[in-house]
C-alpha positions in Angstrom: 72.9 38.1 -55.5 72.6 34.3 -55.2 68.9 33.1 -55.7 68.7 31.8 -52.2 70.5 34.7 -50.7 67.7 36.9 -52.3 64.9 34.8 -51.0 66.4 35.0 -47.6 66.7 38.8 -47.7 62.9 39.1 -48.8 61.7 36.9 -45.7 63.8 39.0 -43.4 62.0 42.3 -44.7 58.7 40.4 -44.5 59.2 39.2 -40.9 60.5 42.6 -39.9 57.5 44.4 -41.4 55.2 42.0 -39.5 57.1 42.9 -36.2 56.9 46.6 -36.8 53.2 46.6 -37.9 51.2 44.3 -35.6 47.6 43.4 -36.1 45.2 46.0 -35.0 43.3 45.3 -32.0 39.6 44.8 -33.1 36.4 44.8 -31.3 35.5 45.7 -27.6 36.7 43.6 -24.7 34.1 41.2 -23.8 33.3 43.0 -20.3 33.5 46.6 -22.0 30.6 48.6 -20.9 29.5 46.1 -17.9 29.4 47.9 -14.6 31.6 46.1 -11.9 29.7 46.4 -8.5 30.3 45.2 -5.0 27.6 42.4 -4.3 26.0 44.7 -1.6 25.3 47.3 -4.3 23.8 44.6 -6.8 20.0 45.5 -5.9 20.6 49.0 -7.2 21.0 47.3 -10.8 17.8 45.2 -11.0 17.2 43.8 -14.4 20.7 44.9 -15.6 23.7 43.1 -16.7 26.6 43.6 -14.2 29.8 42.1 -12.9 29.4 41.4 -9.1 32.4 41.3 -6.8 32.7 39.5 -3.5 33.6 36.6 -1.5 31.5 33.3 -1.5 30.8 32.8 2.2 28.4 29.8 2.0 28.2 27.3 -1.0 25.8 24.5 -0.9 24.2 22.2 -3.5 20.6 20.8 -2.6 20.5 18.6 -5.7 18.3 20.8 -8.1 19.9 24.0 -7.3 23.6 25.2 -6.3 23.7 28.4 -4.1 26.6 30.7 -3.8 25.8 33.1 -1.0 27.6 36.2 -0.4 26.9 36.3 3.4 25.3 34.0 5.7 21.9 36.0 5.8 21.5 35.2 2.1 21.2 38.7 1.6 22.5 38.1 -2.2 22.9 34.7 -4.0 24.4 33.5 -7.1 22.1 30.6 -8.4 23.1 27.5 -10.6 20.2 25.2 -11.7 20.7 21.6 -12.1 20.2 21.9 -15.8 23.5 23.8 -16.1 25.8 21.6 -14.0 26.9 20.0 -17.2 28.6 23.2 -18.0 30.9 23.0 -15.0 33.7 20.5 -15.1 33.6 20.3 -11.2 30.8 20.8 -8.5 30.3 24.7 -8.3 29.9 24.4 -4.5 33.4 22.8 -4.1 35.1 25.0 -6.5 34.1 28.5 -5.3 33.5 28.1 -1.7 35.2 30.7 0.3 36.7 32.3 -2.9 36.8 35.8 -4.0 35.0 35.9 -7.4 33.5 38.4 -9.9 30.3 37.0 -11.6 28.8 38.5 -14.7 25.1 38.2 -15.1 21.8 39.9 -14.8 20.4 40.7 -11.5 17.1 39.5 -10.8 14.6 38.9 -7.7 13.1 35.7 -6.2 10.9 35.9 -3.4 11.8 39.4 -2.8 15.6 38.7 -2.5 18.1 39.9 -5.3 20.1 37.2 -6.9 22.2 36.4 -10.0 21.9 33.3 -12.2 24.8 31.7 -13.5 24.6 29.2 -16.4 28.1 28.8 -17.6 31.6 28.6 -16.0 32.9 31.6 -18.1 30.7 33.9 -16.0 32.7 33.2 -12.8 36.3 34.5 -12.4 38.1 33.6 -9.3 40.1 36.5 -7.8 43.4 36.1 -5.7 42.2 39.2 -3.6 39.8 41.8 -3.4 40.4 44.3 -6.5 39.4 48.0 -6.2 35.8 48.5 -7.5 35.9 51.0 -10.3 34.0 54.3 -9.7 30.7 54.4 -11.7 31.1 58.0 -13.2 27.6 59.6 -13.6 27.1 61.5 -16.6 27.6 65.3 -16.5 24.4 67.1 -15.3 22.6 69.0 -18.0 19.6 71.1 -18.2 17.8 71.6 -21.4 17.1 75.2 -22.1 15.7 75.0 -25.6 19.2 75.2 -27.2 19.3 72.0 -29.3 22.3 70.4 -31.2 21.7 67.7 -33.7 24.3 65.7 -35.6 24.2 62.8 -37.9 27.7 60.5 -38.4 28.0 57.2 -40.5 29.9 55.4 -38.0 31.6 53.1 -40.6 31.0 49.6 -39.7 30.4 49.7 -36.1 30.6 46.0 -35.7 31.3 43.6 -32.8 33.4 40.3 -32.9 30.5 38.1 -33.0 29.0 36.3 -36.1 25.2 37.1 -36.7 23.8 33.9 -38.1 21.0 36.2 -39.6 23.1 38.5 -41.5 25.8 38.1 -44.0 28.4 40.1 -41.5 31.3 37.4 -42.1 33.0 39.9 -44.7 33.1 42.7 -42.2 35.6 42.5 -39.2 35.0 44.1 -35.7 35.8 47.6 -36.0 39.3 48.4 -34.7 39.8 49.6 -31.1 41.7 52.6 -32.5 38.8 53.4 -34.8 36.4 53.2 -32.0 38.4 55.5 -29.8 38.8 58.0 -32.5 34.9 57.9 -33.1 34.2 58.3 -29.7 36.5 61.4 -29.4 34.7 63.0 -32.4 31.3 62.4 -30.9 32.5 63.8 -27.8 33.7 67.0 -29.6 30.3 67.3 -31.4 28.5 67.3 -27.9 25.1 66.8 -29.8 22.0 66.4 -27.7 20.6 64.2 -30.4 23.1 61.9 -32.7 21.8 60.1 -35.6 24.0 57.2 -36.6 24.4 54.8 -39.6 26.4 51.7 -40.3 25.7 50.3 -36.8 25.6 46.4 -36.5 22.9 46.1 -33.8 21.4 47.4 -30.8 23.9 45.3 -28.6 26.9 46.8 -30.0 25.7 50.3 -29.9 24.7 50.0 -26.1 28.1 48.5 -25.4 29.9 51.3 -27.3 27.7 53.9 -25.5 28.4 52.4 -22.1 32.3 51.8 -22.7 33.2 55.0 -24.6 30.6 57.6 -24.0 29.3 57.0 -20.6 30.0 60.8 -19.8 27.9 62.0 -22.6 24.4 61.5 -21.2 23.0 59.3 -23.9 20.4 57.7 -21.8 18.3 56.7 -24.8 19.4 54.3 -27.4 16.9 53.7 -30.4 17.7 51.0 -33.1 15.5 48.7 -34.9 16.9 45.9 -37.0 16.6 47.0 -40.8 16.7 45.3 -44.1 20.3 45.4 -45.1 21.9 42.0 -45.8 24.9 42.8 -44.1 23.3 43.9 -41.0 23.9 47.7 -40.7 21.2 49.8 -39.2 20.4 53.4 -38.6 20.2 54.4 -35.0 19.7 57.3 -32.5 21.3 58.5 -29.3 19.6 61.0 -27.3 19.9 62.8 -24.1 16.5 63.9 -24.2 13.3 61.8 -23.6 12.3 59.9 -26.6 8.5 59.1 -27.1 6.9 56.8 -29.8 9.3 55.4 -32.3 8.3 54.3 -35.8 10.3 52.0 -38.3 9.2 51.8 -41.7 11.3 48.8 -42.6 8.4 46.7 -43.5 6.9 49.1 -46.0 6.7 47.8 -49.8 6.3 50.5 -52.3 6.6 51.2 -56.1 10.2 51.2 -57.6 8.9 53.2 -60.3 9.0 50.6 -63.0 6.2 48.2 -62.0 8.2 46.5 -59.3 8.1 46.6 -55.7 11.1 47.5 -53.1 11.7 48.3 -49.4 13.8 50.9 -47.9 17.4 49.4 -48.2 18.0 49.8 -44.6 15.2 51.7 -42.9 13.6 55.2 -42.6 13.5 55.5 -38.6 11.3 58.1 -36.9 11.8 58.9 -33.3 9.6 61.6 -31.5 11.5 63.7 -29.0 9.7 65.1 -26.0 12.0 67.5 -24.2 10.3 68.5 -20.8 8.8 71.9 -21.1 9.7 72.3 -24.7 7.7 71.7 -28.0 8.1 68.1 -29.3 9.8 67.3 -32.6 10.7 64.2 -34.8 14.0 63.1 -36.0 13.9 60.9 -39.0 17.2 58.8 -39.8 18.0 57.4 -43.2 20.7 55.6 -44.9 19.9 55.3 -48.5 21.1 52.9 -51.2 24.8 53.3 -51.9 26.4 53.8 -55.4 28.2 50.5 -55.4 27.6 48.8 -58.5 27.4 52.1 -60.3 26.0 55.4 -59.9 23.4 55.0 -62.9 22.7 51.4 -62.1 21.7 52.4 -58.5 20.1 55.8 -58.9 16.6 54.2 -59.3 16.7 52.6 -55.8 17.7 56.0 -54.2 14.8 57.8 -56.3 12.5 55.2 -54.9 13.5 55.6 -51.6 13.3 59.3 -51.7 10.0 59.4 -53.3 8.4 57.2 -50.4 10.3 59.1 -47.8 8.7 62.3 -49.5 5.4 60.8 -49.4 5.7 60.1 -45.7 6.9 63.4 -45.0 4.1 65.0 -47.1 1.6 63.2 -45.1 3.0 64.6 -41.7 2.9 68.2 -43.3 -0.6 67.7 -44.6 -1.7 66.7 -41.2 0.1 69.4 -39.6 1.9 72.3 -41.8 3.7 73.5 -38.5 5.3 70.1 -37.8 8.5 70.2 -36.5 11.1 67.5 -37.7 14.6 67.0 -39.4 15.5 64.2 -41.8 19.2 63.5 -41.6 21.7 60.9 -42.4 23.7 59.1 -45.2 21.7 60.0 -48.4 24.4 58.7 -50.8 23.9 61.2 -53.3 24.7 64.8 -53.7 22.3 67.7 -53.2 21.9 68.4 -56.8 20.9 64.8 -57.8 17.7 63.7 -59.0 16.8 61.6 -55.8 17.6 64.6 -53.5 15.4 66.9 -55.6 12.6 64.3 -55.5 13.1 64.3 -51.6 13.1 68.1 -51.2 9.8 68.7 -52.8 8.5 72.0 -53.9 6.6 75.0 -52.8 5.6 76.1 -49.3 6.0 72.5 -47.8 9.4 71.7 -49.3 12.2 70.7 -47.1 14.6 73.5 -46.2 18.4 73.1 -46.4 21.3 74.9 -45.1 23.8 74.1 -47.8 24.8 77.7 -48.5 26.7 77.7 -45.1 28.9 74.8 -46.3 32.3 75.5 -47.9 32.5 73.8 -51.4 35.7 72.1 -50.6 34.4 70.3 -47.7 33.0 66.7 -48.3 31.1 64.9 -46.1 32.7 61.4 -47.6 36.2 61.9 -46.7 38.0 58.9 -48.8 37.7 60.9 -52.1 38.7 64.5 -52.3 35.8 65.3 -54.7 33.1 63.1 -53.3 31.0 66.0 -52.3 28.5 66.3 -49.5 26.1 63.1 -49.2 25.3 63.4 -45.5 22.7 66.2 -44.6 20.4 67.5 -41.9 17.2 68.6 -43.8 14.5 70.4 -41.7 10.7 70.8 -42.2 9.7 74.6 -42.5 8.4 75.1 -39.0 11.7 73.5 -37.9 13.9 75.7 -40.2 12.3 78.7 -38.3 14.1 77.4 -35.1 17.4 77.1 -36.8 20.4 79.0 -35.5 22.0 80.8 -38.3 25.7 79.9 -39.2 25.5 76.8 -37.1 25.4 74.3 -39.9 29.1 72.7 -40.2 30.8 69.5 -41.3 33.9 68.6 -39.3 36.7 67.5 -41.7 38.5 64.4 -40.6 40.0 60.9 -41.8 39.2 57.5 -40.8 42.4 57.4 -38.4 41.6 60.9 -36.9 37.7 60.6 -36.8 37.0 57.1 -36.9 34.9 57.0 -40.0 35.3 57.5 -43.9 32.4 60.0 -43.2 32.5 63.5 -41.8 29.9 64.4 -39.1 27.3 66.8 -39.9 26.0 69.3 -37.3 23.3 71.9 -36.8 21.7 73.9 -34.0 17.9 74.8 -33.3 16.3 76.9 -30.7 13.2 74.9 -29.6 10.2 77.0 -28.2 8.5 76.3 -24.9 5.6 73.9 -25.1 2.1 75.8 -25.0 
């Protein structure tokens, strides 16, 4: 084949491949998880971000403020302050008068009347006609009877499409929509009351994901503190049950065992769960240092993290040997490793595990066949007494089917009534 013909054939294949395999859609839509409501219902969403729909009946500019009223009685108003007029190429009162619009913003109150403040043109969309208001589906009603399901899941780069100037997140793309859908479906099947998560970029992303894809799951409580990871991945918690005091250990400095000082690579998150009518318990969430850079070279970091976590847990048990808690997450080491032995402790106050119920051929990291189990749910002695036998399991999956390169770990407990 002539050289030119050969080159042309290669380009045909390249272009065909590009046509057959379009780029994956990444990140949530800008309005994902934001309720769309009729303007008359806006007061029900005080201090919440919503998209309000309705017709602007009266629009007037008094110099310092532009008012876009949805009725002549000024029951509900969109407000644009003079300092933001520069963000609109034309006078807002002329552009939006008598138009059907959708306005995105936070509902607030001024002198007892609800309003929505607008600072940018992008917040307002003009509609050609009234569109149906999507039904706001309420989560399925659930009554807690003491039977508790806890799961932990490394969500694999649950990142949004926005650059965070305070973290080196530029090298991590927004999570593909297909992966997010698979992740949500996996979480839905787990049906956990408490879900510990790792590799979440920030609280905003988790709240959007929860609202857009898990709204039927009843995860009313979202817990996340910004941790120490330079890329920006954090540990987090979703809970159906009421959450009490929450403690972050991200600022703690402690010995690395060789004369230096270190912090938790991400955080050691502690959340008190307070189910009405039942005994409270704590959930600790971890994501220890990975083996990137070499298992031997990074082991000392995990030992340091495990040593400090063990010290914190020992203090809890010293004050109350009957304290109920679990510590769960991505430990980035196998159960027989030195770091994990440090964490487990010894004697009566050693943590309890349920690894005997896990088949040896089921890993929790699914990119490598022989990666073993590195994600765990471990329990205090008192919490272990609440454990439901044969309920500990790892759900096999792939990035494509489960939305992550980790498999979720799940366990059930029976919490006693409060005394």
